[in-house]
C-alpha positions in Angstrom: 14.4 -14.4 6.9 12.8 -15.5 3.2 8.7 -14.8 2.8 6.4 -16.2 0.8 2.8 -14.3 0.2 0.8 -17.5 0.6 -3.2 -15.9 -0.1 -3.9 -19.7 -0.3 -3.2 -20.9 2.8 -5.8 -23.2 4.7 -4.1 -25.9 6.3 -0.6 -27.0 8.0 0.3 -28.5 5.5 1.4 -26.2 2.2 2.9 -26.7 -1.4 4.6 -23.3 -3.2 3.0 -22.7 -6.3 5.5 -23.9 -9.0 6.7 -20.4 -9.7 7.4 -20.1 -6.0 8.8 -23.2 -5.4 11.5 -22.5 -8.5 12.5 -19.4 -6.4 13.0 -21.5 -2.9 14.9 -24.2 -4.1 17.1 -23.2 -7.4 17.4 -19.5 -6.3 17.2 -19.1 -2.6 18.7 -22.6 -2.1 16.6 -23.6 1.0 16.3 -27.4 1.3 14.5 -30.1 3.7 14.1 -28.8 7.6 14.9 -25.4 6.5 12.9 -22.4 8.8 10.4 -20.1 6.0 7.7 -17.2 6.8 4.4 -17.3 4.8 2.0 -14.4 5.1 -1.4 -14.6 3.8 -2.2 -10.5 3.4 -4.9 -10.4 5.8 -3.3 -10.6 9.0 -1.4 -14.8 9.4 2.2 -14.6 9.6 3.5 -18.6 9.7 6.6 -20.1 10.5 6.8 -23.4 8.7 9.1 -26.4 7.8 10.3 -27.6 4.4 9.7 -30.9 4.2 10.2 -31.5 0.8 12.3 -29.5 -1.6 11.4 -29.8 -5.1 12.2 -27.2 -7.4 8.3 -27.6 -8.7 6.4 -28.2 -5.6 8.4 -28.0 -2.6 5.9 -28.7 0.2 6.2 -27.4 4.0 4.8 -28.0 7.8 3.5 -25.1 9.2 4.8 -25.3 13.0 3.9 -21.7 13.9 0.6 -19.1 13.6 0.4 -15.9 14.5 -2.6 -14.0 13.7 -2.9 -10.0 13.2 0.3 -9.8 12.5 1.8 -6.2 12.7 -1.8 -4.6 13.3 -2.0 -1.7 13.6 -5.0 1.3 15.4 -5.7 2.9 12.0 -6.1 2.7 8.8 -4.6 5.1 5.9 -5.9 5.0 2.2 -4.7 6.8 -0.4 -6.0 8.5 -3.3 -3.4 9.5 -5.7 -3.1 10.2 -9.7 -1.1 7.9 -11.6 1.6 9.3 -13.2 2.7 10.1 -16.5 5.9 7.5 -15.8 4.4 4.3 -13.8 7.9 3.8 -12.8 7.2 6.8 -10.3 3.8 5.0 -9.2 5.1 1.7 -8.4 8.2 3.5 -6.1 5.2 4.7 -4.6 3.2 1.6 -4.0 6.8 0.3 -2.7 7.7 2.0 -0.8 4.7 3.5 0.8 3.7 -0.6 1.2 7.0 -0.9 3.1 6.4 2.2 5.4 2.7 1.4 6.3 -0.9 1.5 3.7 -3.9 -0.1 3.8 -5.0 0.8 0.4 -4.4 2.7 -2.2 -6.6 4.5 -5.1 -5.8 5.4 -8.8 -7.6 8.9 -8.6 -7.9 10.5 -11.6 -8.4 14.2 -12.2 -9.1 16.2 -14.2 -4.9 17.7 -15.1 -4.5 13.8 -15.1 -2.5 12.8 -18.0 -2.8 9.3 -17.4 -6.2 7.4 -16.9 -4.8 3.8 -17.0 -3.1 1.7 -15.0 -2.6 -2.4 -15.6 -3.4 -3.4 -11.6 -1.8 -6.9 -12.5 1.5 -5.4 -12.7 1.5 -2.8 -9.4 -0.4 -5.5 -7.8 3.3 -8.0 -7.8 5.0 -4.5 -6.9 3.0 -4.4 -4.2 3.0 -8.4 -3.0 6.7 -8.0 -3.5 7.0 -4.9 -1.6 5.3 -7.1 1.8 7.9 -9.7 1.4 10.8 -7.4 1.5 9.6 -5.3 4.3 7.6 -8.7 6.0 4.4 -7.5 6.5 1.4 -9.7 7.5 -1.0 -7.7 5.7 -1.3 -6.7 1.9 -2.1 -2.9 0.7 -5.6 -3.1 -1.6 -5.3 -2.0 -5.0 -8.7 -0.7 -5.8 -10.1 0.5 -9.0 -9.6 3.7 -10.9 -11.5 5.9 -9.9 -12.7 9.9 -10.5 -11.9 11.9 -8.6 -15.7 13.0 -8.1 -16.4 9.8 -7.2 -13.4 9.7 -4.5 -15.1 12.5 -2.7 -18.9 11.2 -2.3 -16.5 7.8 -0.4 -18.4 7.5 3.0 -16.0 7.7 5.2 -15.3 8.2 8.8 -12.0 9.1 10.2 -10.7 11.9 9.0 -9.9 13.2 5.1 -6.9 15.2 3.6 -6.7 17.2 0.5 -3.0 17.9 -0.8 -2.8 21.1 -3.3 -0.2 24.0 -4.5 -2.9 26.6 -4.5 -2.4 29.6 -1.8 -4.9 29.6 0.8 -6.1 28.3 4.4 -4.0 25.2 4.7 -2.3 23.2 7.9 0.5 21.2 7.9 -0.5 17.4 7.9 2.0 17.1 11.1 -0.5 19.3 12.6 -3.8 18.1 11.6 -3.3 14.3 12.0 -4.8 12.7 14.8 -3.3 9.1 16.4 -5.3 6.7 16.5 -7.7 8.1 13.7 -8.2 6.4 10.0 -7.0 8.4 7.2 -8.0 9.5 4.1 -5.6 11.6 1.9 -6.2 12.8 -1.9 -2.9 13.8 -3.8 -3.2 15.3 -7.0 -1.3 14.5 -10.5 1.9 16.4 -11.7 -0.7 19.2 -12.8 -2.3 18.8 -9.5 -6.4 19.5 -8.9 -8.3 22.3 -10.8 -9.5 24.9 -8.3 -12.9 23.6 -8.5 -11.9 20.0 -7.6 -9.9 21.6 -4.6 -13.4 23.4 -3.9 -16.3 20.2 -4.5 -14.0 18.5 -1.9 -14.0 20.9 1.2 -17.4 21.1 0.6 -17.4 17.0 0.8 -15.2 17.8 4.3 -11.5 17.0 3.1 -8.8 19.7 5.3 -7.0 21.4 2.9 -3.2 20.5 4.1 0.7 21.3 2.9 2.9 18.9 3.1 6.2 21.8 3.4 7.4 24.3 1.3 9.0 22.5 -0.9 6.8 21.1 -4.5 6.6 18.5 -5.0 6.0 15.4 -7.3 2.9 13.7 -6.9 5.3 10.2 -5.8 6.8 12.1 -3.5 3.8 13.9 -1.9 2.0 10.9 -1.7 5.2 9.1 0.6 6.0 12.4 2.5 1.8 11.8 3.5 2.3 8.2 4.1 5.3 8.5 6.0 3.9 11.6 8.2 1.1 9.5 9.1 3.0 6.9 10.4 5.0 9.1 12.1 2.6 10.5 14.1 1.3 7.1 14.9 4.5 5.7 16.5 
């Protein structure tokens, strides 16, 4: 099954961009009459037939549509500090998109070593991942935000902060309630500061543990993402 991301899909006749047309005709070697799938990133999933296999302007006709394709009963937002090695952050974005996530907030904390990202590159990773995993919803990569800003965001669901300090914590798997929206904070390689953890708790975030092992930022974020999705199966 070949899936193309088409955010501007509005009618039953569609023309792929020059880049996507080349990939469709030259790389995948699809021809007139072949069937492929389209997703607009907002829940619309379509089946289309190629009517003109031009390598610069491949034209398609929509033959079937599904709205809210793969829609879930909960939302998962994760605020994750960018890693010093950006490849590790890209890996997290790719795998989290495959597993299921709705929004990612690049979070800058006191001990963050990387304070800037290139959103264009990260968005390409996310788009590639929805195509790979056949999803109709595109996770939203939000603007980079400070820790102080993120903990003040109004959020009606469950709010958690994962950290490595000793103290009273519950396992995330025991704290998540099926069907509830979830917001999780994951800190940088140096963890959150004690003051940041205390501030988050004051704002209603529940301290959680992801297990006994000390995890890298991207691993912790993926474990949290998988845990929430597993609870919601």
